[in-house]
A tleap script that builds the chain and sets N, CA, C and O, in Angstrom:
source leaprc.protein.ff14SB
mol = sequence {
  NMET GLY LEU LYS ILE THR GLY ILE ASP GLU
  PHE SER GLU LYS LEU ASN SER LEU SER LYS
  ASN ALA GLU ARG LEU ASP GLY THR HIE LYS
  VAL GLU PHE LYS ASP LEU PHE ASN ASP SER
  PHE MET ILE GLY ASN THR LYS TYR LYS THR
  MET ASN ASP PHE PHE ASP ALA VAL GLY VAL
  THR ASP ALA ASP SER PHE LYS GLU LEU PRO
  ASP GLU ILE LEU ASP ALA HIE VAL SER LYS
  ASN THR LYS PHE SER ASN TRP GLN GLU MET
  GLN ILE ALA ALA SER LYS GLU TYR THR LEU
  SER LYS LEU GLY CPHE
}
set mol.1.N position { -45.916 14.229 15.098 }
set mol.1.CA position { -44.500 14.510 15.083 }
set mol.1.C position { -43.841 13.468 14.184 }
set mol.1.O position { -43.976 12.265 14.409 }
set mol.2.N position { -43.125 13.942 13.160 }
set mol.2.CA position { -42.475 13.045 12.224 }
set mol.2.C position { -40.971 13.018 12.426 }
set mol.2.O position { -40.380 13.928 13.007 }
set mol.3.N position { -40.392 11.981 11.945 }
set mol.3.CA position { -38.938 11.811 12.026 }
set mol.3.C position { -38.363 12.046 10.643 }
set mol.3.O position { -38.795 11.423 9.673 }
set mol.4.N position { -37.406 12.928 10.551 }
set mol.4.CA position { -36.793 13.240 9.268 }
set mol.4.C position { -35.397 12.613 9.230 }
set mol.4.O position { -34.551 12.892 10.079 }
set mol.5.N position { -35.180 11.770 8.237 }
set mol.5.CA position { -33.879 11.113 8.069 }
set mol.5.C position { -33.201 11.737 6.860 }
set mol.5.O position { -33.779 11.803 5.775 }
set mol.6.N position { -31.974 12.191 7.057 }
set mol.6.CA position { -31.230 12.800 5.952 }
set mol.6.C position { -29.962 12.008 5.695 }
set mol.6.O position { -29.490 11.263 6.553 }
set mol.7.N position { -29.424 12.182 4.506 }
set mol.7.CA position { -28.157 11.549 4.165 }
set mol.7.C position { -28.285 10.205 3.480 }
set mol.7.O position { -27.273 9.586 3.150 }
set mol.8.N position { -29.507 9.736 3.259 }
set mol.8.CA position { -29.699 8.426 2.623 }
set mol.8.C position { -29.160 8.430 1.201 }
set mol.8.O position { -28.516 7.468 0.782 }
set mol.9.N position { -29.414 9.497 0.456 }
set mol.9.CA position { -28.932 9.563 -0.928 }
set mol.9.C position { -27.408 9.545 -0.971 }
set mol.9.O position { -26.813 8.856 -1.800 }
set mol.10.N position { -26.786 10.297 -0.085 }
set mol.10.CA position { -25.319 10.329 -0.036 }
set mol.10.C position { -24.759 8.954 0.333 }
set mol.10.O position { -23.779 8.498 -0.257 }
set mol.11.N position { -25.380 8.307 1.297 }
set mol.11.CA position { -24.953 6.973 1.712 }
set mol.11.C position { -25.097 5.983 0.561 }
set mol.11.O position { -24.214 5.156 0.334 }
set mol.12.N position { -26.191 6.066 -0.152 }
set mol.12.CA position { -26.438 5.182 -1.296 }
set mol.12.C position { -25.393 5.398 -2.389 }
set mol.12.O position { -24.912 4.434 -2.984 }
set mol.13.N position { -25.043 6.648 -2.655 }
set mol.13.CA position { -24.009 6.954 -3.649 }
set mol.13.C position { -22.659 6.378 -3.235 }
set mol.13.O position { -21.924 5.844 -4.065 }
set mol.14.N position { -22.340 6.488 -1.957 }
set mol.14.CA position { -21.071 5.943 -1.463 }
set mol.14.C position { -21.039 4.422 -1.594 }
set mol.14.O position { -20.010 3.850 -1.954 }
set mol.15.N position { -22.153 3.771 -1.305 }
set mol.15.CA position { -22.222 2.314 -1.475 }
set mol.15.C position { -22.076 1.915 -2.938 }
set mol.15.O position { -21.391 0.941 -3.251 }
set mol.16.N position { -22.710 2.657 -3.829 }
set mol.16.CA position { -22.581 2.376 -5.260 }
set mol.16.C position { -21.145 2.558 -5.721 }
set mol.16.O position { -20.627 1.751 -6.492 }
set mol.17.N position { -20.508 3.611 -5.251 }
set mol.17.CA position { -19.115 3.857 -5.604 }
set mol.17.C position { -18.213 2.744 -5.079 }
set mol.17.O position { -17.326 2.276 -5.792 }
set mol.18.N position { -18.433 2.322 -3.844 }
set mol.18.CA position { -17.663 1.228 -3.247 }
set mol.18.C position { -17.846 -0.048 -4.054 }
set mol.18.O position { -16.881 -0.771 -4.303 }
set mol.19.N position { -19.069 -0.326 -4.460 }
set mol.19.CA position { -19.364 -1.521 -5.245 }
set mol.19.C position { -18.635 -1.493 -6.589 }
set mol.19.O position { -18.053 -2.496 -7.001 }
set mol.20.N position { -18.665 -0.361 -7.262 }
set mol.20.CA position { -17.981 -0.234 -8.558 }
set mol.20.C position { -16.470 -0.380 -8.392 }
set mol.20.O position { -15.810 -1.041 -9.194 }
set mol.21.N position { -15.936 0.237 -7.355 }
set mol.21.CA position { -14.493 0.127 -7.104 }
set mol.21.C position { -14.096 -1.315 -6.792 }
set mol.21.O position { -13.042 -1.776 -7.230 }
set mol.22.N position { -14.924 -2.018 -6.050 }
set mol.22.CA position { -14.643 -3.416 -5.720 }
set mol.22.C position { -14.683 -4.277 -6.980 }
set mol.22.O position { -13.869 -5.189 -7.124 }
set mol.23.N position { -15.602 -4.008 -7.881 }
set mol.23.CA position { -15.669 -4.752 -9.141 }
set mol.23.C position { -14.389 -4.556 -9.948 }
set mol.23.O position { -13.894 -5.498 -10.567 }
set mol.24.N position { -13.851 -3.333 -9.941 }
set mol.24.CA position { -12.606 -3.052 -10.673 }
set mol.24.C position { -11.423 -3.809 -10.073 }
set mol.24.O position { -10.484 -4.160 -10.787 }
set mol.25.N position { -11.465 -4.058 -8.775 }
set mol.25.CA position { -10.364 -4.753 -8.102 }
set mol.25.C position { -10.478 -6.271 -8.184 }
set mol.25.O position { -9.524 -6.982 -7.868 }
set mol.26.N position { -11.619 -6.765 -8.599 }
set mol.26.CA position { -11.834 -8.207 -8.661 }
set mol.26.C position { -10.837 -8.845 -9.624 }
set mol.26.O position { -10.552 -8.290 -10.685 }
set mol.27.N position { -10.313 -9.996 -9.259 }
set mol.27.CA position { -9.382 -10.717 -10.116 }
set mol.27.C position { -7.939 -10.430 -9.761 }
set mol.27.O position { -7.634 -9.926 -8.680 }
set mol.28.N position { -7.067 -10.753 -10.679 }
set mol.28.CA position { -5.629 -10.580 -10.487 }
set mol.28.C position { -5.166 -9.314 -11.196 }
set mol.28.O position { -5.547 -9.053 -12.337 }
set mol.29.N position { -4.341 -8.533 -10.507 }
set mol.29.CA position { -3.836 -7.288 -11.072 }
set mol.29.C position { -2.335 -7.183 -10.860 }
set mol.29.O position { -1.794 -7.674 -9.870 }
set mol.30.N position { -1.690 -6.547 -11.787 }
set mol.30.CA position { -0.268 -6.256 -11.651 }
set mol.30.C position { -0.154 -4.807 -11.161 }
set mol.30.O position { -0.637 -3.877 -11.807 }
set mol.31.N position { 0.487 -4.642 -10.018 }
set mol.31.CA position { 0.631 -3.314 -9.428 }
set mol.31.C position { 2.105 -2.946 -9.423 }
set mol.31.O position { 2.943 -3.723 -8.967 }
set mol.32.N position { 2.417 -1.780 -9.922 }
set mol.32.CA position { 3.804 -1.299 -9.951 }
set mol.32.C position { 4.301 -1.010 -8.534 }
set mol.32.O position { 3.534 -0.576 -7.674 }
set mol.33.N position { 5.586 -1.255 -8.303 }
set mol.33.CA position { 6.201 -0.966 -7.011 }
set mol.33.C position { 5.932 0.477 -6.600 }
set mol.33.O position { 5.607 0.745 -5.444 }
set mol.34.N position { 6.066 1.401 -7.540 }
set mol.34.CA position { 5.915 2.825 -7.241 }
set mol.34.C position { 4.501 3.160 -6.765 }
set mol.34.O position { 4.300 4.121 -6.023 }
set mol.35.N position { 3.523 2.360 -7.198 }
set mol.35.CA position { 2.149 2.582 -6.767 }
set mol.35.C position { 1.871 1.917 -5.425 }
set mol.35.O position { 1.163 2.470 -4.583 }
set mol.36.N position { 2.425 0.741 -5.236 }
set mol.36.CA position { 2.237 0.006 -3.988 }
set mol.36.C position { 2.977 0.674 -2.834 }
set mol.36.O position { 2.427 0.852 -1.748 }
set mol.37.N position { 4.226 1.039 -3.085 }
set mol.37.CA position { 5.063 1.683 -2.072 }
set mol.37.C position { 5.215 3.165 -2.417 }
set mol.37.O position { 6.325 3.662 -2.611 }
set mol.38.N position { 4.086 3.854 -2.489 }
set mol.38.CA position { 4.119 5.266 -2.862 }
set mol.38.C position { 4.757 6.101 -1.747 }
set mol.38.O position { 4.982 5.615 -0.639 }
set mol.39.N position { 5.039 7.350 -2.060 }
set mol.39.CA position { 5.722 8.215 -1.095 }
set mol.39.C position { 4.947 8.354 0.218 }
set mol.39.O position { 5.544 8.391 1.294 }
set mol.40.N position { 3.636 8.429 0.126 }
set mol.40.CA position { 2.822 8.547 1.337 }
set mol.40.C position { 3.001 7.327 2.237 }
set mol.40.O position { 3.148 7.465 3.452 }
set mol.41.N position { 2.987 6.138 1.646 }
set mol.41.CA position { 3.204 4.916 2.422 }
set mol.41.C position { 4.600 4.927 3.046 }
set mol.41.O position { 4.757 4.602 4.223 }
set mol.42.N position { 5.601 5.296 2.270 }
set mol.42.CA position { 6.977 5.280 2.763 }
set mol.42.C position { 7.183 6.283 3.893 }
set mol.42.O position { 7.817 5.963 4.899 }
set mol.43.N position { 6.656 7.483 3.735 }
set mol.43.CA position { 6.806 8.509 4.773 }
set mol.43.C position { 6.088 8.097 6.056 }
set mol.43.O position { 6.592 8.329 7.155 }
set mol.44.N position { 4.934 7.498 5.918 }
set mol.44.CA position { 4.149 7.117 7.089 }
set mol.44.C position { 4.625 5.862 7.801 }
set mol.44.O position { 4.269 5.629 8.956 }
set mol.45.N position { 5.436 5.045 7.111 }
set mol.45.CA position { 5.792 3.744 7.685 }
set mol.45.C position { 7.284 3.441 7.749 }
set mol.45.O position { 7.686 2.409 8.287 }
set mol.46.N position { 8.105 4.330 7.205 }
set mol.46.CA position { 9.544 4.068 7.187 }
set mol.46.C position { 10.331 5.330 7.547 }
set mol.46.O position { 9.760 6.399 7.760 }
set mol.47.N position { 11.631 5.179 7.609 }
set mol.47.CA position { 12.521 6.319 7.839 }
set mol.47.C position { 12.899 6.997 6.523 }
set mol.47.O position { 13.733 7.902 6.512 }
set mol.48.N position { 12.303 6.574 5.432 }
set mol.48.CA position { 12.634 7.080 4.103 }
set mol.48.C position { 11.445 7.791 3.472 }
set mol.48.O position { 10.290 7.509 3.791 }
set mol.49.N position { 11.754 8.721 2.567 }
set mol.49.CA position { 10.700 9.465 1.877 }
set mol.49.C position { 10.190 8.740 0.644 }
set mol.49.O position { 9.036 8.907 0.249 }
set mol.50.N position { 11.053 7.936 0.037 }
set mol.50.CA position { 10.665 7.234 -1.192 }
set mol.50.C position { 11.164 5.798 -1.160 }
set mol.50.O position { 12.058 5.452 -0.388 }
set mol.51.N position { 10.577 4.975 -2.004 }
set mol.51.CA position { 11.027 3.588 -2.122 }
set mol.51.C position { 12.439 3.549 -2.698 }
set mol.51.O position { 13.234 2.690 -2.317 }
set mol.52.N position { 12.760 4.455 -3.599 }
set mol.52.CA position { 14.117 4.503 -4.154 }
set mol.52.C position { 15.143 4.753 -3.058 }
set mol.52.O position { 16.193 4.112 -3.029 }
set mol.53.N position { 14.841 5.686 -2.156 }
set mol.53.CA position { 15.749 5.960 -1.035 }
set mol.53.C position { 15.913 4.719 -0.159 }
set mol.53.O position { 17.017 4.402 0.284 }
set mol.54.N position { 14.818 4.032 0.082 }
set mol.54.CA position { 14.828 2.819 0.900 }
set mol.54.C position { 15.746 1.759 0.285 }
set mol.54.O position { 16.570 1.162 0.978 }
set mol.55.N position { 15.593 1.535 -1.017 }
set mol.55.CA position { 16.402 0.521 -1.683 }
set mol.55.C position { 17.845 0.970 -1.914 }
set mol.55.O position { 18.765 0.153 -1.860 }
set mol.56.N position { 18.044 2.246 -2.169 }
set mol.56.CA position { 19.418 2.756 -2.324 }
set mol.56.C position { 20.263 2.450 -1.090 }
set mol.56.O position { 21.459 2.180 -1.196 }
set mol.57.N position { 19.627 2.495 0.085 }
set mol.57.CA position { 20.339 2.266 1.347 }
set mol.57.C position { 20.909 0.853 1.462 }
set mol.57.O position { 21.824 0.622 2.252 }
set mol.58.N position { 20.379 -0.094 0.686 }
set mol.58.CA position { 20.907 -1.463 0.708 }
set mol.58.C position { 21.516 -1.849 -0.640 }
set mol.58.O position { 21.748 -3.029 -0.907 }
set mol.59.N position { 21.771 -0.862 -1.479 }
set mol.59.CA position { 22.459 -1.115 -2.743 }
set mol.59.C position { 21.595 -1.660 -3.865 }
set mol.59.O position { 22.119 -2.170 -4.855 }
set mol.60.N position { 20.294 -1.562 -3.727 }
set mol.60.CA position { 19.407 -2.027 -4.794 }
set mol.60.C position { 19.193 -0.869 -5.768 }
set mol.60.O position { 18.701 0.197 -5.397 }
set mol.61.N position { 19.572 -1.104 -7.013 }
set mol.61.CA position { 19.457 -0.063 -8.032 }
set mol.61.C position { 18.554 -0.466 -9.196 }
set mol.61.O position { 18.137 0.376 -9.991 }
set mol.62.N position { 18.258 -1.761 -9.286 }
set mol.62.CA position { 17.407 -2.244 -10.375 }
set mol.62.C position { 16.821 -3.600 -9.991 }
set mol.62.O position { 17.087 -4.118 -8.907 }
set mol.63.N position { 16.021 -4.167 -10.892 }
set mol.63.CA position { 15.348 -5.440 -10.599 }
set mol.63.C position { 16.345 -6.561 -10.324 }
set mol.63.O position { 16.115 -7.399 -9.453 }
set mol.64.N position { 17.447 -6.578 -11.063 }
set mol.64.CA position { 18.444 -7.634 -10.857 }
set mol.64.C position { 19.089 -7.550 -9.475 }
set mol.64.O position { 19.239 -8.567 -8.798 }
set mol.65.N position { 19.466 -6.355 -9.059 }
set mol.65.CA position { 20.088 -6.226 -7.735 }
set mol.65.C position { 19.073 -6.508 -6.627 }
set mol.65.O position { 19.450 -6.957 -5.545 }
set mol.66.N position { 17.793 -6.251 -6.886 }
set mol.66.CA position { 16.760 -6.611 -5.919 }
set mol.66.C position { 16.660 -8.126 -5.778 }
set mol.66.O position { 16.590 -8.649 -4.666 }
set mol.67.N position { 16.654 -8.829 -6.913 }
set mol.67.CA position { 16.572 -10.294 -6.899 }
set mol.67.C position { 17.778 -10.918 -6.210 }
set mol.67.O position { 17.656 -11.966 -5.575 }
set mol.68.N position { 18.940 -10.284 -6.330 }
set mol.68.CA position { 20.171 -10.814 -5.749 }
set mol.68.C position { 20.316 -10.504 -4.257 }
set mol.68.O position { 21.136 -11.121 -3.577 }
set mol.69.N position { 19.536 -9.565 -3.747 }
set mol.69.CA position { 19.632 -9.191 -2.336 }
set mol.69.C position { 19.126 -10.339 -1.466 }
set mol.69.O position { 17.980 -10.762 -1.611 }
set mol.70.N position { 19.960 -10.845 -0.569 }
set mol.70.CA position { 19.517 -11.937 0.310 }
set mol.70.C position { 18.327 -11.513 1.178 }
set mol.70.O position { 18.279 -10.390 1.678 }
set mol.71.N position { 17.382 -12.420 1.344 }
set mol.71.CA position { 16.170 -12.135 2.128 }
set mol.71.C position { 16.499 -11.646 3.534 }
set mol.71.O position { 15.849 -10.736 4.049 }
set mol.72.N position { 17.511 -12.255 4.152 }
set mol.72.CA position { 17.834 -11.870 5.530 }
set mol.72.C position { 18.341 -10.432 5.621 }
set mol.72.O position { 18.111 -9.762 6.627 }
set mol.73.N position { 19.021 -9.954 4.593 }
set mol.73.CA position { 19.490 -8.558 4.593 }
set mol.73.C position { 18.310 -7.612 4.410 }
set mol.73.O position { 18.213 -6.590 5.088 }
set mol.74.N position { 17.420 -7.959 3.493 }
set mol.74.CA position { 16.228 -7.131 3.277 }
set mol.74.C position { 15.349 -7.113 4.527 }
set mol.74.O position { 14.863 -6.055 4.927 }
set mol.75.N position { 15.143 -8.273 5.141 }
set mol.75.CA position { 14.339 -8.337 6.363 }
set mol.75.C position { 14.961 -7.500 7.479 }
set mol.75.O position { 14.247 -6.809 8.205 }
set mol.76.N position { 16.280 -7.557 7.620 }
set mol.76.CA position { 16.970 -6.775 8.655 }
set mol.76.C position { 16.810 -5.280 8.378 }
set mol.76.O position { 16.586 -4.497 9.301 }
set mol.77.N position { 16.925 -4.884 7.113 }
set mol.77.CA position { 16.757 -3.474 6.726 }
set mol.77.C position { 15.325 -3.006 7.034 }
set mol.77.O position { 15.123 -1.909 7.555 }
set mol.78.N position { 14.355 -3.837 6.711 }
set mol.78.CA position { 12.955 -3.507 6.995 }
set mol.78.C position { 12.750 -3.380 8.497 }
set mol.78.O position { 12.149 -2.411 8.959 }
set mol.79.N position { 13.236 -4.334 9.252 }
set mol.79.CA position { 13.050 -4.340 10.699 }
set mol.79.C position { 13.667 -3.111 11.366 }
set mol.79.O position { 13.097 -2.551 12.304 }
set mol.80.N position { 14.817 -2.704 10.881 }
set mol.80.CA position { 15.545 -1.583 11.483 }
set mol.80.C position { 14.979 -0.220 11.074 }
set mol.80.O position { 15.070 0.742 11.838 }
set mol.81.N position { 14.397 -0.132 9.876 }
set mol.81.CA position { 14.052 1.178 9.318 }
set mol.81.C position { 12.576 1.402 9.007 }
set mol.81.O position { 12.213 2.393 8.373 }
set mol.82.N position { 11.728 0.481 9.455 }
set mol.82.CA position { 10.293 0.621 9.194 }
set mol.82.C position { 9.499 0.215 10.429 }
set mol.82.O position { 10.068 -0.153 11.457 }
set mol.83.N position { 8.197 0.286 10.312 }
set mol.83.CA position { 7.297 -0.161 11.374 }
set mol.83.C position { 7.064 -1.666 11.313 }
set mol.83.O position { 6.320 -2.209 12.129 }
set mol.84.N position { 7.689 -2.341 10.361 }
set mol.84.CA position { 7.422 -3.751 10.109 }
set mol.84.C position { 8.598 -4.623 10.531 }
set mol.84.O position { 9.736 -4.159 10.604 }
set mol.85.N position { 8.308 -5.887 10.806 }
set mol.85.CA position { 9.363 -6.787 11.262 }
set mol.85.C position { 10.104 -7.458 10.115 }
set mol.85.O position { 11.233 -7.915 10.290 }
set mol.86.N position { 9.475 -7.523 8.933 }
set mol.86.CA position { 10.146 -8.144 7.784 }
set mol.86.C position { 9.519 -7.663 6.473 }
set mol.86.O position { 8.506 -6.964 6.475 }
set mol.87.N position { 10.130 -8.043 5.371 }
set mol.87.CA position { 9.712 -7.609 4.049 }
set mol.87.C position { 8.291 -8.083 3.728 }
set mol.87.O position { 7.508 -7.329 3.150 }
set mol.88.N position { 7.956 -9.302 4.090 }
set mol.88.CA position { 6.618 -9.816 3.805 }
set mol.88.C position { 5.553 -8.984 4.525 }
set mol.88.O position { 4.525 -8.644 3.939 }
set mol.89.N position { 5.797 -8.667 5.765 }
set mol.89.CA position { 4.849 -7.857 6.533 }
set mol.89.C position { 4.676 -6.473 5.888 }
set mol.89.O position { 3.567 -5.941 5.835 }
set mol.90.N position { 5.766 -5.906 5.407 }
set mol.90.CA position { 5.709 -4.598 4.753 }
set mol.90.C position { 4.895 -4.679 3.455 }
set mol.90.O position { 4.099 -3.787 3.162 }
set mol.91.N position { 5.099 -5.746 2.684 }
set mol.91.CA position { 4.345 -5.921 1.444 }
set mol.91.C position { 2.848 -6.074 1.713 }
set mol.91.O position { 2.020 -5.510 0.997 }
set mol.92.N position { 2.514 -6.827 2.734 }
set mol.92.CA position { 1.106 -7.032 3.077 }
set mol.92.C position { 0.459 -5.708 3.476 }
set mol.92.O position { -0.653 -5.403 3.046 }
set mol.93.N position { 1.148 -4.931 4.288 }
set mol.93.CA position { 0.612 -3.639 4.720 }
set mol.93.C position { 0.430 -2.697 3.529 }
set mol.93.O position { -0.581 -2.002 3.430 }
set mol.94.N position { 1.407 -2.678 2.636 }
set mol.94.CA position { 1.306 -1.820 1.454 }
set mol.94.C position { 0.153 -2.263 0.566 }
set mol.94.O position { -0.559 -1.430 0.005 }
set mol.95.N position { -0.029 -3.561 0.437 }
set mol.95.CA position { -1.131 -4.096 -0.380 }
set mol.95.C position { -2.483 -3.721 0.217 }
set mol.95.O position { -3.404 -3.351 -0.511 }
set mol.96.N position { -2.600 -3.816 1.529 }
set mol.96.CA position { -3.850 -3.441 2.194 }
set mol.96.C position { -4.147 -1.964 1.988 }
set mol.96.O position { -5.272 -1.586 1.657 }
set mol.97.N position { -3.125 -1.126 2.187 }
set mol.97.CA position { -3.307 0.314 2.035 }
set mol.97.C position { -3.678 0.660 0.588 }
set mol.97.O position { -4.546 1.501 0.352 }
set mol.98.N position { -3.024 0.016 -0.369 }
set mol.98.CA position { -3.305 0.243 -1.781 }
set mol.98.C position { -4.757 -0.149 -2.101 }
set mol.98.O position { -5.475 0.594 -2.770 }
set mol.99.N position { -5.171 -1.308 -1.621 }
set mol.99.CA position { -6.526 -1.802 -1.869 }
set mol.99.C position { -7.567 -0.872 -1.270 }
set mol.99.O position { -8.557 -0.543 -1.924 }
set mol.100.N position { -7.354 -0.451 -0.043 }
set mol.100.CA position { -8.298 0.457 0.593 }
set mol.100.C position { -8.399 1.770 -0.165 }
set mol.100.O position { -9.490 2.322 -0.306 }
set mol.101.N position { -7.270 2.277 -0.655 }
set mol.101.CA position { -7.312 3.531 -1.413 }
set mol.101.C position { -8.061 3.360 -2.722 }
set mol.101.O position { -8.775 4.265 -3.154 }
set mol.102.N position { -7.902 2.203 -3.358 }
set mol.102.CA position { -8.617 1.941 -4.613 }
set mol.102.C position { -10.109 1.728 -4.383 }
set mol.102.O position { -10.919 1.976 -5.277 }
set mol.103.N position { -10.471 1.271 -3.194 }
set mol.103.CA position { -11.889 1.121 -2.859 }
set mol.103.C position { -12.537 2.459 -2.542 }
set mol.103.O position { -13.761 2.591 -2.577 }
set mol.104.N position { -11.705 3.455 -2.232 }
set mol.104.CA position { -12.233 4.794 -1.965 }
set mol.104.C position { -12.222 5.178 -0.502 }
set mol.104.O position { -12.913 6.116 -0.104 }
set mol.105.N position { -11.451 4.474 0.302 }
set mol.105.CA position { -11.365 4.790 1.724 }
set mol.105.C position { -10.183 5.700 2.009 }
set mol.105.O position { -9.953 6.071 3.160 }
savepdb mol mol.pdb
quit
């Protein structure tokens, strides 16, 4: 009586793909806001459908108005309208989700 193991080739391909994706992520990368805070992330974690809608609610219309927004106002907006307690926590979660998606998960 023999034991037949299946799926090894598929598993090996997935590991190779994961390895290649990890190599692409190695080092420092510049990620656009629209990619980090994509619509899927916003819908799943906030009361807004898009990052633009999220920022429009606090008067952010461009990079300058974002820089001028006091941290405490942004943190309060995040706390009230997302699953996160502050802006830093939201950024970390978005970064993790982005990284996992780039790895192929």
